[in-house]
N, C-alpha and C positions, 0 to 999 in steps of 0.2 A: 338505428341502423345502416345507414344510409352511408356513415361514418366508420365502422364497421367494418364496413365493406372494402373501405379503399384501403385495409390493412394489406388487403390482397394484394396488391400492386406496391407496395411501398416493400419488399421484402423479396430476394432472389433467390432465398433458403427452398426449404418444401411447403406448401400448402394443406398437407395430411391433416396440419393440427388446428382448423381455416373454423369446422364448426367446434373448436373448443376457444377461439378464439373471440367469434363474435356472440357465444353463450355467454362468457366473462366480460365484455368489453374493455378488452388488455390487445393492443397490437399484436399481431399476428409473431416478430419475430425474441419479443418479449417471452412469447407464450412457447415457440421452438425452444428459447435459451431456459428455462425454465423446466421443459420436458427432459431436457440432455441429461440436465445436471440431477433432475427425478435418478434416468434410466444410469446416468453413471455411478449414483449412489449403488447403485444394486448390483451394478458391475464391479463397484470395489470391493462390495463383502464376497461378491464370486473371486476374484482374482486372490484376493488376500486366502478365502477357505481352498478351494479350488484346483490352484494356479500359483500354491506356496512357491519357494525355491525345492522343496523338499517332491515337490510331485512335476513341477515342469520345469527346463531350462533357459538359461538365461536369455539364450535366443527368445524361446517360445514368448518369452514375458517381454521383451523388447520389440517381441510380434504384433502383439494383444492388445499394448497401450497402444501401440501408433497407428494401426488400422482402425480403432474404436474411437481413435482422437481424430483422426481422418473423417473418418463415417461422421460424426457431428461435427466438423466442420461446415461438411457439403449440405447436411441436413441444414442448418442454420441459417447461412449462406450462399449456396449455391454456386454460383459459376465464379462468385467472388472469392472466396478458398482459393483459388487460382493465382492469387497478384501472393497467397501467403506461401503457397509452396515453391515461388516461383524464387521467391526468397529467402526460403528453407534450403532448400540445393543448389541456387546462387553461392548462400555464402559456404556453404558446406563445400564447395568446390573451389572458390577464393582461399580457404584455413588450405589446402589439400593443395594447392599451389606455389602458395605465399610462402617468402620467408620467415623464419621463425621469428626474426629478429620483430619483422615489419605484424607481424597476423593482430596486433592489439586495431588494426589502424582500418582497412577494409573490413573487417568483422562488424566497425561500428553503427553498418549501414542499417539496419535490425536493432530495438532494442533488447535490454534486462536480456534473457536467456544466455542471445548470440554474443552480447557486449561481455555480461558476464563469464560465460565460456573463455572468449576471447579475448579480457586480462589475464585467467587463472593459466590461462594456457602460455600465456606470457612472459606468466612471473615464474611456473616451473617448467619451462625449456627455454628464457630465454636467463633470464636474471637467476644472481647470486645469490646464495640461502642469504646470505647475511645484510642485502639492500633490502629483504624483505622486513615487512613486520611479522609478528606472530602468527595473526590473521590471517597473511597471504601465504605464510609455508604453509598454514596446515590446509590453506585451498586448493593451493596452486593443484593446477593438472598437469601430469610430468609426460604423458603421450597423448598423440593425438585422435579421437574417436573413430570407430571403425561407422559408416554409412548409415548403418540398425542403429546403433548406438545413438547418432546423434541427430535422426527421426526420431527415436524417440525420446529423448530431453527434448524436443522443443515440441511435439504435437502428441504426446501420450494426453492420454482421455481424462486424467483424475486434474490437467491444468489448464488444456487447449484454451477453454472458454473464459475464464474468467482470472485462471494464477491460481494459487501465487506462484513465483518465481524463487526454486529451491537451489542450494549450489549442486551441481555438476558430480561433484565428490559422494555427495549426501545422497541423489540421484539413483547412482551406480549402487550403492553400498543399497540401498534397498531394494533396487534391481535385484540382485544380488546373492540375498536375505542373508547380507550382516546388519542391515540395518538397527536394526534391535539389540541384538549382543553388544554390535558396538557402544552405543547408550548407555545399556544395564553394563558393560566393559568401566564407562567417564565415567557412573556415576558412582561404582564402584559398590555394586544392589549384586547377589548373587542367587536374589531368591527366581519362583517360575517367570519367563516372560507377562508379562503386562497383558493387559484385554485392553483393545479399543474401542470395546461398542459402548463404556457408561459414558467417553468423552464426544463419541458419535451422540448418542442420545441425548446428552447434556447439549449441544449445539447443536442440536434438531427442535428443542424445545425451542435454544435463542431464537430457533431462525422463523419459527409457530409464528412466536409473538410478532418480532419485525416485521411479519407477511400481514400482520395483523391490522398493527400502524399502518404501513405501508398502504392499506386498504383504507383505512378508516382516516388519521388524524393528517397520513403526508399530504390528502386531495382537500384538506378543510386549509391548511395554510399554504395555496399554488405561490411559489416565489412570486412570479411575476407580478403579483398583488401590489411586490414593494417600490413597483415601476408606474406604478398608474397612476397616472394622473390628475383626476379625482382628487385619490387617497391622499399625495402632495399637497395638494392644493390645501386639504380638509382635517388633515389630519396633526393634529403636535408634531414636534419633533419626538420627545416623548414617546408616544405612541407608535409614531414610525420605526422606531425602536426597537419597543417590544414588540409591531409583527415583524419586523429583520431576525429578531434575538428565536422566539419561537418557529416561523418558516421555516431559518436553518437547523434547529433543531427539529421539526417533523420532516425535514425532508433525509435527514440519516439514517431511520432506519432500512432504507432499500439498498444502502450499503452495507449494513449491518449483514441485506441476509446475502446478498449474494456471496461474501466474503466467506460466512462465516460456513454459509451451504458446502463451499470449497473448500472450506476445512476442514467439513467433515467429511467428508468424498476422501482425501487423502487419506487420513487416520482410518476409514474404513479401510482401505487397502490395505490398512498394516503399516502407513508411511506418515512422518511428526511428530516422534517421539524424539524428545528432549531429555530431561531427563525424570528420572528412580531416583526419590527419600527414602530413608534408611526406612522408614515405616510400608517404603513400597507402594507410597501412595503420586503412580506415573501423574508429570507431566507430558497430555499429547499435544504441546504448540511452539513446536522448534519451525513451521511453515505458516503458522498463522497469520493473519494479515491486518489483526488491532485488539486492543484490549476495550470490551465498548467500560468496565466501569472506569478506566484511569483516563476515556477519553470525557468521560462527561462528567468528569468529579477534575477535571487536570484543571491546577493552579501557573501553568507560565504557559508561556506560547510553546516553548520545548517538549513539557510532559506531553502536550495535545499531540505533540507533531508525529514525537517518538512511540507514540502509541495508537495511531493514526495511519493505514496500508505503509503496513509495515515491513514489507518484504520488499516493496519499492525505496521503502528509506533508507535502508541499507544496500540497495543495490546503487543506490544513488552514495550512500559513501563510498562505497568498497571501489567501483569507477570514477569517481569524482572529489568527493570531499577529500579522500586521503591520498590522494595523487595530484592535485595541482599543487602547483608551487605556491599560489598566491591570492586572495580574492577570493577564500576555498568556498563561504556562505554563499556569496551572490551569486557564484556561479552550478554553483551545486543546485539554487533556484531557478537559474536559468534552464540549464539543462534538464530539472524537473519538467519545467513549460517549454520545451521545446520537446521535449518526449509526448509529453498529453498530449498535441495535435498543434494547429493554426488556428483555431477560434480565438478572438482579441480576448476574449473574459477570461482565457486560462494565462496570458502574461499580463495583466493586469491586475490577479491573483497572484501569483511568485511573486510580481516586482514590489509589489506594495505589504509583502509577506519579509523583503529585505530589510529596508527601515526598521520594522517593527521589532523585527526581530533584533536588532542590534539595540533599539528602544529599552525593551522591554529587560534586555541583559543588562542595560546600565540602572536603571528601575531596580530593579531586583538587589544589583551591588551595591546600590546606595541607602536602602531608608531596609531591607532584610532585617538588619543587624539590628534597628531599634525596637522590633518586632518580638525579637527574644528571653525577654523579661520575667517573662509569664505563661500561664497555661492561654487565659482570657487574649491576650495578647495577639499570639500564635496564631488561635481559634479565630478574632478581628481579620490578621491579616491574611491567612487563607481564603476565610468569607471575601474580602474586597478581591485578591491577588483572580479567584477563579468567577465572579464578575466580567472583568476585563478584561480578562485569557476570555471567555465566553464571549463578550460583547467583539472582543478583538477578530476573533476567532468567523462569527458573523460578518461582521465589515470585510475582510480580506478574503474569502471565500463565496463573497455575492458575485462577484463578475465570472469563478468558474462557475455558478452554474444559469447566467443568463446570457450568456459568452458573448452576446454581441457588445459593439462599441459604445453603439445609442444610447439601450438600457444599463449600462455601466458607469455610461459620465451620464442619466440622468437619477442614478440612484446614488453615488456618490456625492452629488450638486443635495439631493434632499438630504443626506446627514452632515452637510456645508464637509465637507473633507475632511471630518476632525479627526481620526484616528495619524491621518497623513500630517495632520500640524502637529497632532502632540508628539509622535514618536520623532520629529524633525527636531523640536525642542527639546523634548528629553533626551536625545540622543548627542545634544549641541554645550544644552545652558549645565547639564547632573555631570559630566565630565568637570570643566569649568569649574562648578562651588568643590571638587572632590581632590582638585589642586593645589590647593591652598599651598602657597611656598612652606609655611610652616609645617602643615600634613606633611605635606611629600617628604622635608627632612629631618621631620621625626622618621618616619617611619621606615628610608632608606634607613638611619644611622641603626634600625633595632633593628635590621635585615644584618647587614652588617652586621651588629653583636653576636650575632645568631650565626 
């Protein structure tokens, strides 16, 4: 109980839920976060049912989501939330005063929503349509938002605590009541509007399972045990490798819970419809942040990344990968590390991901065609690549969870830097094997013949 009482002094937010924190043995800041998210879920249903565009103006809807979002920030972070408010207001002032040709530069001061909006404003007001990609033209913003619209987009209660980051135009359509009709028109569906209740219930069931796993399995496999001196000294390499695998698997449910709950909150408010098929089956995953099945069954490094923290991946693609003149993959990983924060473990993770990504591409290009001759061979390839992918992810993200330099180096030394070494060798040796003079000339002749 002595440790739990200390939770009060490690948060600047409200202590109203301190008795709950003491009872369940969870830090107060986590209890505050969960309490706000549960309240947000109920508020989202209320918002959709009683503050729909038929019952309230866009000004009222903007104001309500903003005030609730500000309340959540103050409840969770107390006076620390002033930092967020200063950044948001400062960036809005910069947006109003800056030349539109330079608007994408100063707004880089804060992440995701601000930079996303900044580039979309730059695309819509400063660049020629012919210079934009199809996606950039679709998302381009043609006029500066009002202060209320800006605050609503940044501070709305649906995403203020844990995201996700959605596009400004999609969010404005949602507030104006055009979101669902727009998606139905894109889908070519003329039936009744789909209800999000089924999707919300499904996601809440997933949250319940993830919360149970977090309270049981996650605590059984602590990440820090990977760097325990006695464990490293006495356990074999295969044992250490197996524990690394299971501890990383056990660490995922808390991320699954947080992102899936946030997705459910948005859906409960009527936001997040992506498409409706010809049978009327709706997909409420426009702002989803993960695909758990594709993560757990990923057979490539890219497949895992594409389905993990999806909205952040799309943000990185839109503000960095699609705009960088060269070294796009490396620069995107570096930006991701910078965005996450200052802990050294973040930089170890994303810098390690660069050679592993290139090596994975090279290995796939060199070997995949040899496993396509039969279903058995394809299945064998899938099993091998699944195992390799999951082990590579464990090796790559371990520093992200360990955070500091010393435990990260201790872990990598215990693993003999094996993925670093294999990645460099694969990236260097395999391209040399594939550039045999005869093969190169033969390939070029085939291309020219076509």
